[in-house]
C-alpha positions as CSV (number, residue, x, y, z in Angstrom):
1,X,-4.4,56.4,16.8
2,X,-4.8,52.7,17.6
3,X,-8.3,51.2,17.3
4,X,-9.4,48.9,20.1
5,X,-9.4,45.2,19.0
6,X,-12.8,43.5,19.4
7,X,-12.1,40.0,20.8
8,X,-15.1,38.7,19.0
9,X,-13.5,39.6,15.7
10,X,-9.9,38.4,16.4
11,X,-9.2,35.2,14.5
12,X,-8.2,32.2,16.4
13,X,-5.1,30.6,15.0
14,X,-5.6,27.2,13.4
15,X,-4.1,24.5,15.6
16,X,-4.1,22.1,12.7
17,X,-5.3,18.6,12.7
18,X,-5.7,16.7,15.9
19,X,-2.5,14.7,16.7
20,X,-2.7,11.0,16.2
21,X,-2.0,8.7,19.1
22,X,1.1,6.5,18.6
23,X,-0.9,3.4,17.7
24,X,-2.9,5.3,15.0
25,X,0.3,6.7,13.6
26,X,1.9,3.3,13.4
27,X,-1.2,1.8,11.7
28,X,-1.2,4.7,9.2
29,X,2.4,4.2,8.3
30,X,2.0,0.4,8.1
31,X,-0.9,0.8,5.6
32,X,1.2,3.3,3.6
33,X,4.1,0.8,3.4
34,X,1.8,-2.0,2.4
35,X,0.3,0.0,-0.4
36,X,3.7,1.3,-1.6
37,X,5.1,-2.3,-1.5
38,X,2.0,-3.6,-3.5
39,X,2.4,-0.9,-6.1
40,X,6.2,-1.5,-6.5
41,X,5.6,-5.2,-6.7
42,X,3.0,-4.7,-9.5
43,X,5.3,-2.4,-11.4
44,X,8.2,-4.9,-11.1
45,X,5.9,-7.7,-12.3
46,X,4.7,-5.6,-15.3
47,X,8.2,-4.7,-16.2
48,X,9.2,-8.3,-16.1
49,X,6.3,-9.3,-18.3
50,X,7.3,-6.6,-20.8
51,X,10.9,-7.7,-20.8
52,X,9.8,-11.4,-21.3
53,X,7.6,-10.3,-24.2
54,X,10.5,-8.3,-25.7
55,X,12.8,-11.3,-25.3
56,X,10.3,-13.6,-27.0
57,X,9.7,-11.1,-29.8
58,X,13.5,-10.9,-30.4
59,X,13.8,-14.7,-30.3
60,X,11.1,-15.1,-32.9
61,X,12.8,-12.6,-35.1
62,X,15.9,-14.7,-35.4
């Protein structure tokens, strides 16, 4: 026997977040790229500093 479904108790499917308009999406992606580029630049600079320090340490050891 099937029970009747009370429409007040039926869950409404989640539609997810509201879609971004194209300008908001482009701005969001641009900010992400800028942040990623900044992080990668900082990592490269730090790596270069560490390599320079290692080179200097080896030169002093000679």
